[in-house]
C-alpha positions in Angstrom: -23.9 4.5 15.4 -22.6 3.5 18.7 -22.8 5.8 21.7 -19.7 6.9 23.7 -20.7 5.4 27.0 -19.0 3.3 29.7 -21.2 0.5 28.6 -19.8 0.7 25.1 -16.2 0.7 26.5 -17.0 -2.4 28.5 -18.4 -4.1 25.4 -15.2 -3.3 23.6 -13.1 -4.6 26.5 -15.1 -7.9 26.4 -14.6 -8.2 22.6 -10.8 -7.7 23.0 -10.8 -10.4 25.7 -12.7 -12.7 23.4 -10.1 -12.4 20.7 -7.3 -13.0 23.2 -6.1 -9.5 23.8 -5.6 -7.8 27.2 -6.5 -4.1 27.4 -4.6 -2.0 29.9 -5.1 1.7 30.6 -1.8 3.1 31.7 0.1 6.4 31.7 3.0 6.7 29.3 4.5 8.5 26.4 2.8 7.0 23.4 3.0 9.0 20.1 -0.2 7.5 18.9 -1.9 7.3 22.3 -1.6 3.5 22.4 0.9 0.7 22.1 0.3 -2.8 20.9 2.5 -5.7 22.1 1.7 -8.2 19.4 3.7 -11.1 20.8 1.9 -10.9 24.1 -1.5 -9.7 22.8 -1.5 -6.7 25.1 -2.9 -3.3 24.1 -1.9 -0.3 26.3 -4.0 2.8 25.9 -3.3 6.2 27.5 -5.4 6.3 30.6 -5.7 10.1 30.4 -7.7 9.9 27.2 -11.4 10.9 27.6 -14.1 8.2 27.1 -14.6 9.1 23.4 -10.9 8.9 22.6 -10.5 5.5 24.4 -13.4 4.1 22.4 -12.2 5.5 19.1 -8.7 4.2 19.8 -10.0 0.7 20.5 -12.1 0.6 17.3 -9.1 1.8 15.4 -7.0 -1.0 16.9 -9.7 -3.6 16.1 -9.5 -2.6 12.4 -5.7 -2.9 12.5 -5.5 -6.4 14.1 -8.4 -7.7 11.9 -9.6 -10.6 14.0 -11.4 -13.5 12.4 -15.1 -13.4 13.3 -15.6 -17.1 12.7 -13.5 -17.8 15.8 -15.9 -15.8 18.0 -19.2 -16.6 19.6 -22.2 -15.0 17.8 -22.5 -12.2 20.2 -18.9 -11.1 19.9 -18.9 -11.6 16.1 -21.9 -9.3 15.9 -20.1 -6.7 18.0 -17.0 -7.0 15.9 -19.0 -6.5 12.7 -20.8 -3.5 14.3 -17.6 -1.7 15.4 -15.6 -2.4 12.3 -18.5 -1.4 10.0 -19.0 1.8 11.8 -15.2 2.6 11.7 -15.4 2.2 7.9 -18.3 4.7 7.8 -16.4 7.4 9.6 
């Protein structure tokens, strides 16, 4: 189980960068707490979320965009597997 720390958040940000997505934390009126701009590969997450909510949201988004692990370096592929596996266990 991953821990809800700033280090985990940074790992997730790096993983999103590796799959070509830009993560932005902005204020806004998002019904789900986030917005995905697929054509520009930008994910906007409510910046007022606490750390746990930001991490859970990013893991949920990872599962929804379903990136191909074979296109990632081994470190990011391992992280992807770890985060998506743990999401399925929740």
